[in-house]
N, C-alpha and C positions, 0 to 999 in steps of 0.2 A: 528672245534679247539675240543680237547678234553676236559674233565673235571675230576677231583681226588676227592676222595671221601673226605668230610670234616665232622666234630666234628658238623657244622651248621645243616647239613641232617638228625642227629642222628644215622646213622648207619654207620659203618666204617670197620667194620668185613670184611674177607676176603670171608666168605660163607654163604648163607642162604638156607633155604629148604620153597616154599611156598607149603602150603595145601589145597584143595579147598573144602568146605564142602557145601552139599545141604541144609543145615538146621542148625538153630542156636544152637537148641542143641546140634550137633555133633560139632561144632566148640568149646560152651565152655567144653564140655566132654574132648576136645582135651586138651584145656587149662588145665584143671585140671588134667588130664594125665601129662601134661610136668610139670606141678609143683609139683605132688607126687614125679614125679621123682628125682627132685631138680633142673630140668632148671630153668636159671636167667631169670626169668620174666620180668627186665629191656631189654631183649635182645627180645621179642614176641610181636607182632602187629595184630589183628584183623580188617578187613574192612569188611562193609555191607554195604546195605541198611537199611537206616530207613524207617519203614513202619507204617507211621501216615496218616491220612486223614486231610482234610482241618478243618473241623469238631473236631477234637479232638485235645484237648493240650496238647503240647508236650515240656517240659523245659529243659533244661540243665545250669549247674552253676559250679563252681568250689568250691572247698574245700578245701583248702590247696595243696597239691599236686595230690589230687586225683578229675576228674569230677563226678558231679552227672546226673542223667537223671530220667527221668519220662516219660513214654508213654506206647504206646502199646507194645515195646518190653524192657521197662524198668527191670525187673527183668533181663535179657539177659543180658544188656547194663550195670546196674547197680553193677552187679555181676564181669564180665570181667571188667570194669573201678576200682572195688576194687582190682583186680590182679594185674594188668597189669598199665603202668606208662607215663601218656601223655593221651591225647584223644582230639578229635576236629569234629564239624559238619562240613561240607560243601555242597552246593548245587549245586551239579557238571552239567551243560549241558549236557541232554544225558543220564545221569545217573541217576539224581534224588538226593535225599537226602543221605547224606554218612557220615555214622559212622567211624571213626580211632580209634581204640584204641593201646596205644604202640608208640614206635617211629614210625614209617612211618610216623602218626601225623606230627612228626618234618620236613620230609622231603617233607610233602607236603606244608608246610607253608614257607621252604626255596623258593621251588619252584613258589609259589605267589608271595614273598616278590622279586623276582631276574625277576620276569614276564619269568619264563622258560616257553617258547612253545617250544615242540619237535614234529614236523612230525606232529601235527592233535592229539596228546593225550589229554584227560583228563589230570586232575592235579594229579589223582591217577594216571596216565600210565605215566606221567612227573617224578612225585615219584619215581617210581621203575624202570624206565629206569635211572634216576640220582644216585641211588646206583647201578646201572650195570645189570640190570635184561632186556637180551634181548630183544628187541623191538617187536619180533614174540610172544616170550611168555608175552611180555607186553597187547598188542592188546587180548591174549587172556581169561587173568586176567580181563579185564575190561570188555569183555564181561561174563565172569560166572559172576563178580559182577552185570551187568547189570540184567542178566537173574534170580536174586536175591538169588545167591550163595554167601556163605561168606570164603574169605580169610585169611589163619593164615600164617604168617609169621616169620618165626625163624631163627635168624643170630647170628653168633659167630665164633669160631673157627675152624678149619677142625673137630677136635676131640667131639665138641659141637654141631655142624651142625650134623655128623654122630651121634652120640647119640638121639637129637631129630628126626632125618628120621625114625629110629629103633624105637623110643615110637610111633610115628606119623603113619606108618604101620599097628599098632595094632588097631587103631583108625578106620580104613578104610575108608579113606577121597575118593574122589570122581578122584581125581586126586593129587601125588605127586611128585615134582620135586625140583631137587636139583640147586645150582646156584651157580657159582663163582663172588663174587661181585669186583667192583673197577671201574674202567675207562670206561666208554658206549662209543661204537662205535660212533662218529658223525653221527647226524640224517641230512636228507636233511629236509630244511624250505618248509612248504606248507603254 
């Protein structure tokens, strides 16, 4: 059975570029470069692990259409959530605490609501797969997040993604991949 993208997943564009950054400062700088160049912030997501210890108080709350956060990375996530639309916190087995800002959070929630399980992927992996990212790339992105790196996902038309990719190249990400989005290939259930 194949799926087609839907607005419920939050991402219906034909293309995406995914950059992996080693630090939160690099990811935040890349977001600011895209914003400065006029990229639509509603088409941008950032994914990373939360770094809090059990004895540190961390809080999240919704303020209208913006999520607020405080804790060890409060400045990073607070700043990004001020720029991006949609945000979520998940506890992902095998990954840990995961923060997602932008429309990819909608895809994760849709996957959870639909009990989407795709060949042993986490909810992050299932969300990426559901928008059309190939499973081999999804596995690599899950591994990057597990190793404390940050994903920046910019989606849009062919022209928008080409422009975003050129901007992101100047920010020197660890990796930079372009993907065609759409119907994912069926996955074997595990």
